[in-house]
DSSP file (Angstrom, degrees, kcal/mol; ACC not computed):
  #  RESIDUE AA STRUCTURE BP1 BP2  ACC     N-H-->O    O-->H-N    N-H-->O    O-->H-N    TCO  KAPPA ALPHA  PHI   PSI    X-CA   Y-CA   Z-CA
    1    1 A M              0   0    0      0, 0.0   105,-0.1     0, 0.0   106,-0.1   0.000 360.0 360.0 360.0 125.4    9.5   36.3  -86.0
    2    2 A P        +     0   0    0      0, 0.0   102,-0.1     0, 0.0   103,-0.0   0.941 360.0  20.0 -61.2 -44.6    6.1   34.7  -86.4
    3    3 A K  S    S-     0   0    0    101,-0.1     3,-0.1     0, 0.0     0, 0.0  -0.982  98.9-112.2-124.1 122.5    4.4   38.1  -86.7
    4    4 A P        -     0   0    0      0, 0.0     2,-0.4     0, 0.0   100,-0.1  -0.148  35.2-100.2 -54.5 149.4    6.5   41.0  -87.7
    5    5 A D     >  -     0   0    0     98,-0.3     4,-1.8   101,-0.2     5,-0.2  -0.520  27.7-144.1 -69.6 123.2    7.1   43.7  -85.2
    6    6 A E  H  > S+     0   0    0     -2,-0.4     4,-1.9     1,-0.2    -1,-0.2   0.778  96.2  58.9 -61.6 -28.5    4.7   46.5  -86.1
    7    7 A L  H  > S+     0   0    0      2,-0.2     4,-2.5     1,-0.2    -1,-0.2   0.924 107.5  44.6 -67.2 -46.7    7.2   49.2  -85.0
    8    8 A I  H  > S+     0   0    0      2,-0.2     4,-2.5     1,-0.2    -2,-0.2   0.868 111.7  53.8 -64.4 -32.5    9.8   48.0  -87.5
    9    9 A V  H  X S+     0   0    0     -4,-1.8     4,-2.6     2,-0.2    -2,-0.2   0.925 110.2  49.4 -64.1 -43.9    7.1   47.7  -90.3
   10   10 A D  H  X S+     0   0    0     -4,-1.9     4,-2.5     2,-0.2    -2,-0.2   0.930 110.5  48.6 -63.1 -46.7    6.2   51.4  -89.5
   11   11 A I  H  X S+     0   0    0     -4,-2.5     4,-2.0     2,-0.2    -1,-0.2   0.934 111.8  49.6 -57.4 -47.2    9.8   52.4  -89.7
   12   12 A A  H  X S+     0   0    0     -4,-2.5     4,-2.4     1,-0.2    -2,-0.2   0.924 111.1  50.1 -53.5 -49.3   10.2   50.6  -93.1
   13   13 A A  H  X S+     0   0    0     -4,-2.6     4,-2.5     1,-0.2    -1,-0.2   0.882 108.7  51.7 -61.9 -40.7    7.0   52.3  -94.4
   14   14 A R  H  X S+     0   0    0     -4,-2.5     4,-1.9     2,-0.2    -1,-0.2   0.872 108.9  50.1 -65.6 -37.8    8.3   55.7  -93.3
   15   15 A V  H  X>S+     0   0    0     -4,-2.0     4,-1.2    -5,-0.2     5,-1.0   0.908 112.7  48.6 -63.8 -41.6   11.6   55.1  -95.2
   16   16 A E  H  <5S+     0   0    0     -4,-2.4     3,-0.4     1,-0.2    -2,-0.2   0.937 115.1  43.6 -60.7 -49.7    9.5   54.0  -98.3
   17   17 A S  H  <5S+     0   0    0     -4,-2.5    -1,-0.2     1,-0.2    -2,-0.2   0.795 117.0  44.5 -73.4 -31.9    7.3   57.0  -98.1
   18   18 A G  H  <5S-     0   0    0     -4,-1.9    -1,-0.2    -5,-0.2    -2,-0.2   0.620  93.8-141.1 -87.8 -15.0   10.0   59.5  -97.5
   19   19 A Q  T  <5 +     0   0    0     -4,-1.2     2,-0.3    -3,-0.4    -3,-0.2   0.875  52.9 143.6  46.9  45.4   12.4   58.1 -100.1
   20   20 A S      < -     0   0    0     -5,-1.0    -1,-0.2    -6,-0.2     3,-0.2  -0.863  43.5-165.5-112.1 148.4   15.2   58.7  -97.7
   21   21 A N        +     0   0    0     -2,-0.3    18,-0.1    18,-0.2    60,-0.1  -0.122  68.4  91.6-119.8  36.4   18.3   56.6  -97.1
   22   22 A Q        +     0   0    0     15,-0.1    -1,-0.1     2,-0.1    17,-0.1   0.443  47.0 113.4-108.0  -0.2   19.4   58.1  -93.9
   23   23 A M  E     -A   38   0A   0     15,-0.7    15,-3.0    -3,-0.2     2,-0.3  -0.632  56.9-147.6 -80.0 112.1   17.7   55.9  -91.3
   24   24 A P  E     +A   37   0A   0      0, 0.0    88,-2.0     0, 0.0     2,-0.3  -0.619  26.5 167.3 -82.7 134.8   20.4   54.0  -89.4
   25   25 A L  E     -AB  36 111A   0     11,-3.0    11,-2.0    -2,-0.3     2,-0.4  -0.999  26.0-159.9-146.6 144.2   19.4   50.5  -88.2
   26   26 A T  E     +AB  35 110A   0     84,-2.6    84,-2.5    -2,-0.3     2,-0.3  -0.999  20.1 178.3-126.8 133.0   21.0   47.3  -86.8
   27   27 A V  E     -AB  34 109A   0      7,-2.4     7,-2.6    -2,-0.4     2,-0.5  -0.898  25.2-140.4-130.4 154.4   19.1   44.0  -86.9
   28   28 A V  E     +AB  33 108A   0     80,-2.7    79,-2.4    -2,-0.3    80,-1.1  -0.989  31.6 166.8-114.5 131.5   19.9   40.4  -85.9
   29   29 A T  E >   -AB  32 106A   0      3,-2.4     3,-2.1    -2,-0.5    77,-0.2  -0.968  66.1 -10.7-143.3 121.6   18.6   37.9  -88.5
   30   30 A G  T 3  S-     0   0    0     75,-0.6     3,-0.1    -2,-0.4    76,-0.1   0.740 128.9 -55.1  64.4  19.5   19.4   34.3  -88.7
   31   31 A G  T 3  S+     0   0    0      1,-0.4     2,-0.3     0, 0.0    -1,-0.3   0.377 115.9 114.0  88.3  -2.7   22.2   34.8  -86.1
   32   32 A A  E <   -A   29   0A   0     -3,-2.1    -3,-2.4    55,-0.0     2,-0.6  -0.757  59.8-142.2 -96.3 147.4   23.9   37.5  -88.2
   33   33 A V  E     -AC  28  86A   0     53,-0.5    53,-3.0    -2,-0.3     2,-0.5  -0.950  19.6-172.7-108.2 122.5   24.1   41.1  -87.1
   34   34 A I  E     -AC  27  85A   0     -7,-2.6    -7,-2.4    -2,-0.6     2,-0.4  -0.948   3.0-176.4-116.7 129.5   23.6   43.6  -90.0
   35   35 A T  E     +AC  26  84A   0     49,-2.6    49,-2.7    -2,-0.5     2,-0.3  -0.959  28.6  84.7-125.7 139.3   24.2   47.3  -89.5
   36   36 A G  E    S-A   25   0A   0    -11,-2.0   -11,-3.0    -2,-0.4     2,-0.4  -0.990  71.0 -45.4 165.3-157.7   23.7   50.2  -91.8
   37   37 A R  E     -AC  24  81A   0     44,-2.0    44,-3.1    -2,-0.3     2,-0.3  -0.838  46.3-127.4-107.6 141.9   21.3   52.6  -93.4
   38   38 A L  E     -AC  23  80A   0    -15,-3.0   -15,-0.7    -2,-0.4    42,-0.2  -0.625  26.9-171.5 -84.2 143.9   17.8   51.7  -94.6
   39   39 A A        -     0   0    0     40,-3.0    40,-0.4    -2,-0.3   -18,-0.2  -0.953  33.7 -94.5-129.3 151.1   16.9   52.8  -98.2
   40   40 A P    >>  -     0   0    0      0, 0.0     4,-2.3     0, 0.0     3,-0.6  -0.381  39.3-115.5 -61.8 149.0   13.6   52.7 -100.0
   41   41 A E  H 3> S+     0   0    0      1,-0.3     4,-3.6     2,-0.2     5,-0.3   0.896 114.8  54.9 -54.4 -43.1   13.3   49.5 -102.1
   42   42 A A  H 3> S+     0   0    0      1,-0.2     4,-2.0     2,-0.2    -1,-0.3   0.883 110.7  45.2 -65.7 -34.8   13.1   51.4 -105.4
   43   43 A V  H <> S+     0   0    0     -3,-0.6     4,-2.3     2,-0.2    -1,-0.2   0.899 113.8  49.3 -71.7 -39.8   16.4   53.2 -104.6
   44   44 A W  H  X S+     0   0    0     -4,-2.3     4,-2.7     2,-0.2     5,-0.2   0.938 111.0  49.8 -63.9 -48.7   18.1   50.0 -103.4
   45   45 A R  H  X S+     0   0    0     -4,-3.6     4,-3.2     2,-0.2     5,-0.2   0.944 109.8  52.3 -52.4 -50.5   17.0   48.1 -106.6
   46   46 A Q  H  X S+     0   0    0     -4,-2.0     4,-2.5    -5,-0.3    -2,-0.2   0.934 111.4  45.0 -51.1 -52.6   18.3   50.9 -108.8
   47   47 A R  H  X S+     0   0    0     -4,-2.3     4,-2.0     2,-0.2    -1,-0.2   0.886 113.0  48.8 -68.3 -36.8   21.7   50.9 -107.2
   48   48 A V  H  X S+     0   0    0     -4,-2.7     4,-2.4     1,-0.2     5,-0.2   0.923 112.1  51.4 -67.6 -36.7   22.0   47.1 -107.3
   49   49 A S  H  X S+     0   0    0     -4,-3.2     4,-2.5    -5,-0.2    -2,-0.2   0.909 109.4  50.3 -63.9 -38.7   20.9   47.2 -111.0
   50   50 A E  H  X S+     0   0    0     -4,-2.5     4,-1.7    -5,-0.2    -1,-0.2   0.930 110.6  48.9 -62.6 -43.3   23.6   49.8 -111.7
   51   51 A V  H  < S+     0   0    0     -4,-2.0    -2,-0.2     1,-0.2    -1,-0.2   0.929 115.5  43.6 -66.8 -43.7   26.3   47.7 -110.0
   52   52 A L  H >< S+     0   0    0     -4,-2.4     3,-1.6     1,-0.2     6,-0.2   0.885 108.8  57.2 -67.5 -39.6   25.3   44.6 -111.9
   53   53 A R  H 3< S+     0   0    0     -4,-2.5    -1,-0.2     1,-0.3    -2,-0.2   0.846 105.3  51.5 -60.9 -34.0   25.0   46.4 -115.2
   54   54 A D  T 3< S+     0   0    0     -4,-1.7     2,-0.4    -5,-0.2    -1,-0.3   0.469  92.2  96.5 -81.8  -0.8   28.6   47.6 -114.9
   55   55 A S    <>  -     0   0    0     -3,-1.6     4,-1.5    -4,-0.2     5,-0.1  -0.776  65.6-152.3 -96.0 129.0   29.8   44.1 -114.3
   56   56 A D  T  4 S+     0   0    0     -2,-0.4     4,-0.2     1,-0.2    -1,-0.1   0.861  99.8  37.8 -67.0 -31.4   31.1   42.1 -117.4
   57   57 A Q  T  4 S+     0   0    0      1,-0.1    -1,-0.2     2,-0.1     3,-0.2   0.803 126.2  33.9 -85.8 -31.6   30.0   38.8 -115.7
   58   58 A L  T >4 S+     0   0    0     -6,-0.2     3,-3.4     1,-0.1     4,-0.4   0.495  79.4 109.5-105.8 -13.2   26.7   39.9 -114.1
   59   59 A G  G >< S+     0   0    0     -4,-1.5     3,-1.7     1,-0.3     4,-0.4   0.772  72.9  62.2 -38.7 -42.7   25.3   42.5 -116.5
   60   60 A E  G 3  S+     0   0    0      1,-0.3    -1,-0.3    -3,-0.2     3,-0.3   0.652  97.6  58.6 -68.5 -13.4   22.5   40.2 -117.6
   61   61 A F  G X> S+     0   0    0     -3,-3.4     3,-1.1     1,-0.2     4,-0.5   0.545  80.6  85.7 -91.6  -6.5   21.0   40.1 -114.0
   62   62 A S  G X4 S+     0   0    0     -3,-1.7     3,-1.7    -4,-0.4     4,-0.5   0.872  79.8  64.5 -64.9 -31.1   20.5   43.9 -113.7
   63   63 A A  G >4 S+     0   0    0     -4,-0.4     3,-1.1    -3,-0.3     4,-0.3   0.806  89.0  66.8 -63.6 -26.6   17.1   43.6 -115.4
   64   64 A S  G <4 S+     0   0    0     -3,-1.1     3,-0.4     1,-0.2    -1,-0.3   0.785 103.3  47.3 -63.2 -24.0   15.7   41.5 -112.5
   65   65 A F  G << S+     0   0    0     -3,-1.7    -1,-0.2    -4,-0.5    -2,-0.2   0.517  94.1  76.9 -92.5  -5.8   16.1   44.6 -110.3
   66   66 A D    <   +     0   0    0     -3,-1.1    -1,-0.2    -4,-0.5    -2,-0.2   0.532  66.1 116.2 -83.9  -5.1   14.5   47.0 -112.8
   67   67 A A  S    S-     0   0    0     -3,-0.4   -22,-0.0    -4,-0.3    -3,-0.0  -0.393  75.5 -98.6 -64.7 140.3   10.9   45.8 -112.0
   68   68 A P        -     0   0    0      0, 0.0     2,-0.3     0, 0.0    -1,-0.1  -0.206  35.1-118.0 -52.4 141.7    8.6   48.4 -110.6
   69   69 A V        -     0   0    0     -3,-0.1     2,-0.5     2,-0.0   -27,-0.0  -0.677  21.4-125.6 -81.9 135.0    8.0   48.4 -106.9
   70   70 A Q        -     0   0    0     -2,-0.3     3,-0.2     1,-0.1    -1,-0.0  -0.720  25.4-178.3 -80.9 130.9    4.5   47.8 -105.6
   71   71 A R        +     0   0    0     -2,-0.5    -1,-0.1     1,-0.1    -2,-0.0   0.383  63.2  82.0-104.1  -0.5    3.4   50.6 -103.3
   72   72 A D  S    S+     0   0    0      2,-0.1    -1,-0.1     0, 0.0    -2,-0.0   0.130  86.7  64.7 -94.0  19.2   -0.1   49.3 -102.3
   73   73 A R  S    S-     0   0    0     -3,-0.2     3,-0.1     0, 0.0     0, 0.0  -0.991  90.9 -98.3-144.9 153.1    1.2   47.0  -99.6
   74   74 A P        -     0   0    0      0, 0.0   -64,-0.1     0, 0.0    -2,-0.1  -0.316  58.5 -90.6 -65.4 151.1    3.1   47.3  -96.2
   75   75 A P        -     0   0    0      0, 0.0   -62,-0.1     0, 0.0   -63,-0.1  -0.369  36.9-172.6 -64.0 139.1    6.9   46.7  -96.7
   76   76 A T        +     0   0    0      1,-0.1    27,-2.4    -3,-0.1    28,-0.5   0.495  67.8  40.6-103.3 -12.6    8.0   42.9  -96.2
   77   77 A H  E    S- D   0 102A   0     25,-0.3     2,-0.4    26,-0.1    25,-0.3  -0.970  71.2-129.8-141.1 154.5   11.8   43.5  -96.3
   78   78 A L  E     - D   0 101A   0     23,-3.1    23,-2.5    -2,-0.3     2,-0.6  -0.828  21.0-150.9 -96.3 139.0   14.3   46.0  -95.1
   79   79 A H  E     - D   0 100A   0    -40,-0.4   -40,-3.0    -2,-0.4     2,-0.4  -0.912  12.7-162.7-118.0 106.5   16.7   47.3  -97.7
   80   80 A F  E     -CD  38  99A   0     19,-3.3    19,-1.6    -2,-0.6     2,-0.3  -0.696   6.3-170.8 -97.1 136.2   20.1   48.2  -96.3
   81   81 A H  E    S+C   37   0A   0    -44,-3.1   -44,-2.0    -2,-0.4    17,-0.2  -0.932  75.4  12.5-120.0 146.9   22.6   50.4  -98.1
   82   82 A V  E    S+     0   0A   0     -2,-0.3     2,-0.3     1,-0.2    -1,-0.2   0.931  98.2 155.4  50.5  51.1   26.2   51.0  -97.0
   83   83 A A  E     - D   0  97A   0     14,-2.3    14,-3.2    -3,-0.2     2,-0.4  -0.698  29.6-162.7-109.7 153.6   25.6   48.0  -94.6
   84   84 A R  E     -C   35   0A   0    -49,-2.7   -49,-2.6    -2,-0.3     2,-0.7  -0.983  21.5-127.3-135.5 149.2   28.0   45.6  -93.0
   85   85 A I  E     -CD  34  92A   0      7,-3.5     7,-2.2    -2,-0.4     2,-0.4  -0.864  34.1-131.9 -91.0 124.1   27.7   42.2  -91.4
   86   86 A L  E     +CD  33  91A   0    -53,-3.0   -53,-0.5    -2,-0.7     2,-0.4  -0.572  32.8 167.9 -83.7 129.7   29.4   42.5  -88.0
   87   87 A Q  E >   - D   0  90A   0      3,-3.2     3,-1.7    -2,-0.4     2,-0.1  -0.932  59.8 -51.2-145.4 118.7   31.8   39.7  -87.2
   88   88 A G  T 3  S-     0   0    0     -2,-0.4    -1,-0.0     1,-0.3     0, 0.0  -0.342 121.7 -16.3  58.2-124.5   34.1   40.0  -84.1
   89   89 A A  T 3  S+     0   0    0     -2,-0.1     2,-0.3    -3,-0.1    -1,-0.3  -0.015 127.1  60.3-101.3  25.4   36.0   43.2  -84.4
   90   90 A M  E <   -D   87   0A   0     -3,-1.7    -3,-3.2    26,-0.0     2,-0.4  -0.988  69.2-128.3-149.8 161.1   35.2   44.1  -88.0
   91   91 A G  E     -D   86   0A   0     -2,-0.3    -5,-0.2    -5,-0.2     5,-0.1  -0.896  34.6-110.5-109.8 143.3   32.4   44.7  -90.4
   92   92 A I  E    S+D   85   0A   0     -7,-2.2    -7,-3.5    -2,-0.4     5,-0.2  -0.980 101.4  21.1-120.0 128.0   32.1   42.8  -93.8
   93   93 A P  E >  S-     0   0A   0      0, 0.0     3,-1.2     0, 0.0    -1,-0.2   0.707  80.3-148.0 -80.1 160.4   32.5   44.3  -96.3
   94   94 A E  E 3  S+     0   0A   0      1,-0.3    -2,-0.1     2,-0.1     3,-0.1   0.866  98.6  46.9 -59.1 -36.9   34.5   47.2  -94.9
   95   95 A T  E 3  S-     0   0A   0      1,-0.1    -1,-0.3    -4,-0.0   -11,-0.1   0.596 118.7-106.8 -80.8 -13.0   33.1   49.6  -97.5
   96   96 A G  E <   -     0   0A   0     -3,-1.2   -12,-0.2   -14,-0.1     2,-0.2   0.237  33.4-143.0  93.5 139.0   29.5   48.5  -97.0
   97   97 A G  E     -D   83   0A   0    -14,-3.2   -14,-2.3    -5,-0.2     2,-0.5  -0.600  23.3 -92.8-129.4-171.2   27.2   46.4  -99.1
   98   98 A M  E     +     0   0A   0     -2,-0.2     2,-0.4   -17,-0.2   -17,-0.2  -0.942  43.7 178.9-112.5 116.3   23.6   46.1 -100.2
   99   99 A Y  E     -D   80   0A   0    -19,-1.6   -19,-3.3    -2,-0.5     2,-0.5  -0.948  17.7-161.5-127.3 143.2   21.5   43.7  -98.1
  100  100 A R  E     -D   79   0A   0     -2,-0.4     2,-0.4   -21,-0.2   -21,-0.2  -0.993  16.5-176.2-121.9 124.9   17.8   42.8  -98.2
  101  101 A V  E     -D   78   0A   0    -23,-2.5   -23,-3.1    -2,-0.5     2,-0.4  -0.978  27.6-121.2-124.4 133.9   16.3   41.3  -95.1
  102  102 A A  E >   -D   77   0A   0     -2,-0.4     3,-2.2   -25,-0.3     4,-0.3  -0.557  17.1-140.7 -71.2 121.7   12.9   39.9  -94.6
  103  103 A I  G >  S+     0   0    0    -27,-2.4     3,-1.7    -2,-0.4   -98,-0.3   0.838 100.7  61.2 -55.3 -36.5   11.2   41.7  -91.8
  104  104 A E  G 3  S+     0   0    0    -28,-0.5    -1,-0.3     1,-0.3   -27,-0.1   0.731 101.0  55.9 -62.1 -26.5    9.6   38.5  -90.5
  105  105 A D  G <  S+     0   0    0     -3,-2.2   -75,-0.6   -76,-0.1     2,-0.6   0.380  78.7 109.3 -93.9   5.5   13.1   37.1  -90.0
  106  106 A V  E <   +B   29   0A   0     -3,-1.7   -77,-0.2    -4,-0.3  -101,-0.2  -0.739  38.3 176.7 -82.5 118.8   14.3   39.9  -87.7
  107  107 A S  E     +     0   0A   0    -79,-2.4     2,-0.3    -2,-0.6    -1,-0.2   0.712  68.5   3.6 -93.7 -28.4   14.7   38.6  -84.2
  108  108 A A  E     +B   28   0A   0    -80,-1.1   -80,-2.7     2,-0.0    -1,-0.3  -0.988  64.9 177.0-155.9 155.8   16.1   41.9  -82.6
  109  109 A W  E     -B   27   0A   0     -2,-0.3     2,-0.3   -82,-0.2   -82,-0.2  -0.988  10.4-166.0-161.8 156.5   16.8   45.3  -83.8
  110  110 A T  E     -B   26   0A   0    -84,-2.5   -84,-2.6    -2,-0.3     2,-0.3  -0.988  32.5-109.8-143.5 145.9   18.0   48.8  -82.6
  111  111 A V  E    S+B   25   0A   0     -2,-0.3   -86,-0.3   -86,-0.2     2,-0.1  -0.611  86.1  45.4 -72.6 135.7   18.0   52.3  -84.1
  112  112 A G  S    S-     0   0    0    -88,-2.0     2,-0.4    -2,-0.3   -76,-0.2  -0.201  77.4-108.7 113.6 159.0   21.6   53.2  -85.1
  113  113 A D        -     0   0    0    -78,-0.1     2,-0.3   -89,-0.1   -87,-0.1  -0.926  23.6-125.7-123.9 152.9   24.4   51.6  -86.8
  114  114 A F        -     0   0    0     -2,-0.4     2,-0.3   -89,-0.1   -79,-0.1  -0.724  26.2-179.9 -97.3 138.6   27.6   50.4  -85.4
  115  115 A S        -     0   0    0     -2,-0.3     2,-0.3     2,-0.0   -25,-0.0  -0.952  20.9-128.2-134.8 162.1   31.0   51.4  -86.7
  116  116 A Y        -     0   0    0     -2,-0.3     2,-0.3   -25,-0.0   -26,-0.0  -0.724  20.5-171.0-108.1 152.0   34.6   50.5  -85.6
  117  117 A S              0   0    0     -2,-0.3    -2,-0.0     1,-0.0     0, 0.0  -0.992 360.0 360.0-140.5 144.2   37.4   52.9  -84.8
  118  118 A D              0   0    0     -2,-0.3    -2,-0.0     0, 0.0    -1,-0.0   0.505 360.0 360.0 -63.3 360.0   41.1   52.4  -84.2
């Protein structure tokens, strides 16, 4: 998107200000469809840092996610928690992952997340 959609920026700002990770959203970015719940950046960073810290091979990278989040600017990214990339009849990963998407790269979006059932 040349200019980020003001509505999605507002949604991201409300997630940031409310510190909630319950907002379901599905976006199209770079040809991929990502579905899940938005989380505030600080919450997202903390969770990624914890996962990395617990890894024998990746522990040293956890510090990169411990930096404080600037609150004096509009959000530039969406931070997905328990998210999946939709591909065919399945979501990857099945258990959900942590994705960071630049708002300016979102070409389409809808409120709600998609799930599969047997």
